[in-house]
Backbone as CSV, one residue per row, in Angstrom:
resi,resn,N_x,N_y,N_z,CA_x,CA_y,CA_z,C_x,C_y,C_z
1,MET,-127.809,-74.918,-22.057,-128.890,-75.575,-21.379,-128.433,-76.866,-20.616
2,LYS,-127.509,-77.533,-21.246,-127.071,-78.799,-20.702,-126.267,-78.523,-19.333
3,TYR,-125.448,-77.427,-19.311,-124.776,-77.098,-18.131,-125.712,-76.544,-17.070
4,PHE,-126.700,-75.842,-17.441,-127.617,-75.391,-16.489,-128.328,-76.496,-15.771
5,LEU,-128.696,-77.536,-16.512,-129.323,-78.712,-15.961,-128.435,-79.472,-14.996
6,VAL,-127.221,-79.571,-15.358,-126.141,-80.219,-14.454,-125.995,-79.447,-13.164
7,ILE,-125.973,-78.136,-13.305,-125.837,-77.336,-12.074,-127.066,-77.407,-11.148
8,VAL,-128.214,-77.381,-11.813,-129.458,-77.490,-11.015,-129.499,-78.892,-10.287
9,MET,-129.210,-79.881,-11.075,-129.260,-81.256,-10.488,-128.254,-81.409,-9.350
10,THR,-127.017,-80.833,-9.487,-126.076,-80.839,-8.462,-126.486,-80.120,-7.209
11,ALA,-127.079,-79.039,-7.438,-127.618,-78.249,-6.316,-128.690,-78.968,-5.528
12,LEU,-129.595,-79.533,-6.322,-130.643,-80.297,-5.660,-130.068,-81.505,-4.897
13,LEU,-129.115,-82.188,-5.402,-128.515,-83.287,-4.687,-127.825,-82.821,-3.401
14,LEU,-127.106,-81.714,-3.520,-126.452,-81.189,-2.245,-127.501,-80.706,-1.262
15,ILE,-128.579,-80.173,-1.652,-129.569,-79.726,-0.727,-130.258,-80.938,-0.110
16,GLY,-130.473,-81.921,-0.932,-131.118,-83.207,-0.335,-130.221,-83.926,0.643
17,CYS,-128.949,-83.811,0.439,-127.978,-84.479,1.412,-127.436,-83.594,2.459
18,GLY,-127.782,-82.283,2.392,-127.130,-81.257,3.256,-127.564,-81.280,4.715
19,GLY,-128.619,-81.995,5.068,-129.120,-81.971,6.410,-128.396,-82.882,7.367
20,GLY,-127.123,-83.120,7.021,-126.469,-84.186,7.783,-125.672,-83.799,9.010
21,GLN,-125.650,-82.483,9.376,-124.942,-82.127,10.638,-125.877,-81.448,11.569
22,VAL,-125.680,-81.845,12.823,-126.496,-81.271,13.842,-125.939,-80.019,14.404
23,ASP,-126.697,-79.212,14.982,-126.221,-77.935,15.657,-125.397,-78.285,16.854
24,ALA,-124.038,-77.973,16.859,-123.150,-78.431,17.872,-123.559,-77.847,19.202
25,GLU,-124.056,-76.650,19.317,-124.485,-76.116,20.607,-125.624,-76.902,21.223
26,LYS,-126.555,-77.344,20.413,-127.642,-78.129,20.872,-127.247,-79.521,21.309
27,LEU,-126.321,-80.100,20.538,-125.765,-81.317,20.874,-125.048,-81.378,22.197
28,ASN,-124.136,-80.289,22.330,-123.431,-80.153,23.606,-124.308,-79.998,24.823
29,HIS,-125.391,-79.205,24.638,-126.360,-78.962,25.736,-127.020,-80.304,26.092
30,ALA,-127.513,-81.089,25.072,-128.112,-82.362,25.388,-127.145,-83.369,26.095
31,ASN,-125.917,-83.363,25.636,-124.871,-84.137,26.265,-124.624,-83.793,27.733
32,ALA,-124.580,-82.505,27.929,-124.449,-81.957,29.285,-125.608,-82.429,30.254
33,LEU,-126.769,-82.420,29.748,-127.944,-82.877,30.552,-127.777,-84.334,30.915
34,VAL,-127.361,-85.130,29.939,-127.205,-86.608,30.229,-125.980,-86.736,31.230
35,ASN,-124.945,-86.012,31.031,-123.676,-86.224,31.877,-123.967,-85.769,33.338
36,THR,-125.082,-84.928,33.532,-125.355,-84.456,34.857,-126.528,-85.312,35.471
37,GLY,-126.866,-86.376,34.755,-127.946,-87.248,35.419,-129.335,-86.836,34.952
38,ASN,-129.456,-85.865,34.114,-130.880,-85.470,33.613,-131.074,-86.269,32.302
39,PHE,-131.154,-87.578,32.508,-131.233,-88.458,31.394,-132.477,-88.294,30.424
40,GLU,-133.614,-88.164,31.040,-134.877,-88.090,30.255,-134.893,-86.800,29.358
41,GLU,-134.467,-85.713,30.044,-134.470,-84.453,29.245,-133.401,-84.502,28.198
42,GLY,-132.202,-84.980,28.494,-131.149,-85.090,27.541,-131.460,-85.974,26.397
43,ILE,-131.977,-87.176,26.724,-132.323,-88.113,25.640,-133.449,-87.497,24.777
44,ALA,-134.473,-86.864,25.361,-135.503,-86.256,24.567,-134.967,-85.213,23.677
45,GLU,-134.034,-84.389,24.125,-133.389,-83.425,23.208,-132.553,-84.152,22.080
46,LEU,-131.873,-85.212,22.419,-131.066,-85.967,21.449,-131.983,-86.593,20.375
47,GLU,-133.072,-87.167,20.917,-133.995,-87.830,19.945,-134.724,-86.809,19.025
48,GLY,-134.948,-85.625,19.539,-135.505,-84.526,18.744,-134.538,-84.159,17.616
49,LEU,-133.252,-84.046,17.970,-132.266,-83.677,16.946,-132.026,-84.876,15.990
50,TYR,-132.193,-86.096,16.406,-131.996,-87.280,15.627,-133.040,-87.373,14.547
51,THR,-134.248,-86.870,14.764,-135.312,-86.994,13.779,-134.997,-86.093,12.607
52,SER,-134.293,-84.902,12.901,-133.968,-84.065,11.715,-132.612,-84.297,11.079
53,THR,-131.686,-84.908,11.901,-130.338,-85.185,11.322,-129.909,-86.678,11.684
54,PRO,-130.606,-87.608,11.206,-130.256,-88.999,11.522,-128.917,-89.537,11.084
55,ASP,-128.289,-88.826,10.168,-126.985,-89.374,9.567,-125.788,-88.728,10.296
56,ASP,-126.007,-87.850,11.251,-124.923,-87.224,11.915,-124.281,-88.210,12.873
57,ILE,-122.983,-88.530,12.668,-122.309,-89.568,13.410,-122.092,-89.157,14.827
58,ALA,-121.767,-87.954,15.167,-121.520,-87.485,16.534,-122.852,-87.669,17.292
59,LEU,-123.967,-87.286,16.669,-125.269,-87.342,17.307,-125.655,-88.774,17.560
60,LYS,-125.380,-89.717,16.653,-125.715,-91.148,16.894,-124.846,-91.640,18.003
61,GLN,-123.605,-91.289,18.129,-122.718,-91.699,19.185,-123.204,-91.120,20.510
62,SER,-123.711,-89.926,20.536,-124.224,-89.313,21.758,-125.523,-90.014,22.162
63,LEU,-126.376,-90.342,21.213,-127.690,-90.961,21.548,-127.336,-92.372,22.107
64,VAL,-126.533,-93.148,21.462,-126.119,-94.459,21.950,-125.521,-94.338,23.382
65,SER,-124.634,-93.448,23.564,-124.010,-93.208,24.900,-125.069,-92.918,25.917
66,ALA,-125.985,-92.016,25.598,-126.976,-91.576,26.551,-127.923,-92.814,26.915
67,HIS,-128.332,-93.550,26.024,-129.108,-94.715,26.299,-128.335,-95.782,27.075
68,LEU,-127.105,-95.922,26.725,-126.322,-96.850,27.568,-126.145,-96.389,29.040
69,LYS,-125.905,-95.081,29.176,-125.700,-94.617,30.538,-127.029,-94.759,31.316
70,TYR,-128.146,-94.476,30.734,-129.436,-94.535,31.390,-129.784,-96.016,31.634
71,GLY,-129.449,-96.829,30.719,-129.695,-98.307,30.929,-128.841,-98.745,32.127
72,ASN,-127.657,-98.323,32.172,-126.739,-98.759,33.280,-127.208,-98.175,34.600
73,TYR,-127.696,-96.934,34.538,-128.248,-96.330,35.729,-129.286,-97.252,36.354
74,TYR,-130.243,-97.744,35.539,-131.233,-98.653,36.006,-130.682,-100.009,36.429
75,MET,-129.900,-100.567,35.502,-129.387,-101.936,35.724,-128.607,-102.077,37.051
76,TYR,-127.801,-101.112,37.347,-126.924,-101.181,38.546,-127.331,-100.361,39.701
77,ASN,-128.629,-99.956,39.703,-129.206,-99.239,40.773,-129.690,-100.126,41.897
78,ASP,-128.998,-100.246,42.940,-129.416,-101.191,44.021,-130.604,-100.717,44.812
79,THR,-131.033,-99.483,44.701,-132.117,-98.957,45.414,-133.512,-99.311,44.735
80,LEU,-133.468,-99.829,43.550,-134.630,-100.192,42.803,-134.865,-101.745,42.810
81,ALA,-136.107,-102.062,42.822,-136.482,-103.450,42.782,-136.253,-104.030,41.350
82,PRO,-135.982,-105.277,41.283,-135.780,-105.820,39.888,-136.954,-105.553,38.917
83,ARG,-138.196,-105.532,39.478,-139.353,-105.323,38.607,-139.364,-103.932,38.056
84,GLU,-138.692,-103.024,38.735,-138.555,-101.618,38.246,-137.376,-101.413,37.368
85,LYS,-136.209,-102.005,37.739,-134.997,-101.657,37.033,-134.771,-102.452,35.744
86,TYR,-135.082,-103.678,35.706,-134.802,-104.451,34.538,-135.634,-104.060,33.349
87,PRO,-136.924,-103.875,33.392,-137.635,-103.385,32.241,-137.104,-102.131,31.633
88,GLN,-136.767,-101.146,32.551,-136.309,-99.842,32.088,-134.895,-99.958,31.429
89,ALA,-134.064,-100.751,32.106,-132.711,-100.927,31.503,-132.824,-101.598,30.130
90,LEU,-133.704,-102.599,30.045,-133.902,-103.330,28.795,-134.359,-102.352,27.664
91,LYS,-135.250,-101.492,28.066,-135.800,-100.473,27.163,-134.652,-99.648,26.491
92,HIS,-133.786,-99.272,27.334,-132.647,-98.411,26.922,-131.651,-99.156,26.050
93,TYR,-131.357,-100.444,26.457,-130.377,-101.231,25.693,-130.993,-101.585,24.331
94,LYS,-132.308,-101.763,24.320,-132.942,-102.040,22.890,-132.966,-100.727,22.116
95,ALA,-132.990,-99.599,22.776,-132.955,-98.276,21.991,-131.610,-98.145,21.330
96,VAL,-130.538,-98.585,22.113,-129.200,-98.503,21.519,-129.117,-99.448,20.292
97,LEU,-129.682,-100.685,20.423,-129.610,-101.593,19.271,-130.439,-101.183,18.118
98,LYS,-131.389,-100.372,18.278,-132.080,-99.841,17.166,-131.290,-98.864,16.332
99,ILE,-130.417,-98.182,17.041,-129.491,-97.164,16.421,-128.205,-97.861,15.879
100,ASP,-127.714,-98.763,16.702,-126.493,-99.485,16.377,-126.601,-100.944,16.761
101,ALA,-127.143,-101.668,15.708,-127.363,-103.165,16.000,-126.140,-103.964,16.354
102,SER,-124.975,-103.445,16.120,-123.782,-104.183,16.425,-123.141,-103.783,17.677
103,ASN,-123.828,-103.063,18.531,-123.309,-102.633,19.826,-123.198,-103.758,20.834
104,ALA,-121.966,-104.277,21.096,-121.732,-105.422,21.930,-122.132,-105.208,23.288
105,ASP,-121.899,-104.088,23.870,-122.240,-103.780,25.218,-123.755,-103.853,25.471
106,ALA,-124.503,-103.215,24.577,-126.023,-103.268,24.701,-126.480,-104.718,24.469
107,LYS,-125.956,-105.370,23.488,-126.418,-106.771,23.284,-126.107,-107.579,24.501
108,ASP,-124.983,-107.526,25.049,-124.618,-108.351,26.221,-125.537,-108.092,27.369
109,LYS,-125.782,-106.786,27.677,-126.633,-106.404,28.816,-128.097,-106.764,28.582
110,ALA,-128.616,-106.549,27.418,-129.969,-106.947,27.089,-130.147,-108.484,27.232
111,ASN,-129.190,-109.219,26.683,-129.232,-110.641,26.855,-129.132,-111.137,28.315
112,GLN,-128.346,-110.439,29.188,-128.239,-110.670,30.592,-129.597,-110.569,31.245
113,ILE,-130.296,-109.460,30.903,-131.599,-109.263,31.474,-132.653,-110.342,31.013
114,ILE,-132.576,-110.620,29.730,-133.420,-111.732,29.196,-133.147,-112.977,29.933
115,GLU,-131.920,-113.332,30.186,-131.549,-114.526,30.886,-132.083,-114.574,32.329
116,ILE,-132.036,-113.340,32.947,-132.552,-113.274,34.273,-134.014,-113.567,34.347
117,TYR,-134.717,-113.085,33.387,-136.181,-113.327,33.275,-136.425,-114.851,33.026
118,GLN,-135.708,-115.358,32.121,-135.920,-116.820,31.787,-135.551,-117.703,33.025
119,MET,-134.500,-117.334,33.766,-134.191,-118.119,34.934,-135.256,-118.090,36.042
120,MET,-135.967,-116.899,36.066,-137.048,-116.753,37.049,-138.352,-117.368,36.448
121,GLY,-138.337,-117.880,35.239,-139.571,-118.406,34.634,-140.553,-117.379,34.249
122,ARG,-140.124,-116.126,34.077,-141.050,-115.042,33.712,-140.913,-114.590,32.312
123,ALA,-141.977,-114.061,31.775,-141.961,-113.486,30.419,-141.054,-112.274,30.406
124,VAL,-140.318,-112.123,29.340,-139.533,-110.897,29.181,-140.437,-109.711,28.735
125,PRO,-140.337,-108.656,29.424,-141.312,-107.498,29.182,-141.140,-106.981,27.775
126,GLU,-142.210,-106.627,27.121,-142.204,-105.949,25.839,-142.007,-104.506,26.107
127,VAL,-140.745,-104.073,25.678,-140.431,-102.630,25.959,-140.142,-101.975,24.574
């Protein structure tokens, strides 16, 4: 009985921890969308995968990368007015920081946007 209980507890532990890897094909598809400029669709797919496998390291890296790319798309898009690009860029940099609070690139760029708003004497948008 003692061994049976140990086996059952081990199996339950493995099942509880076993949801840690994302489907590689789905991850590759979402990354391909992001890499071809379909940011919204790619990020939506990555976030959907993230809800079911939040501990997958490759998925976290992909989600961080996707938000950084989309943030940079807005930040450095000269065809957009500042009132359009800065709030959107800030939203994506903050999304990176929710996943990886130590991401220096996202911190620097978010702080740069905040400083721009402060220099203009405007409130930083809540995103």
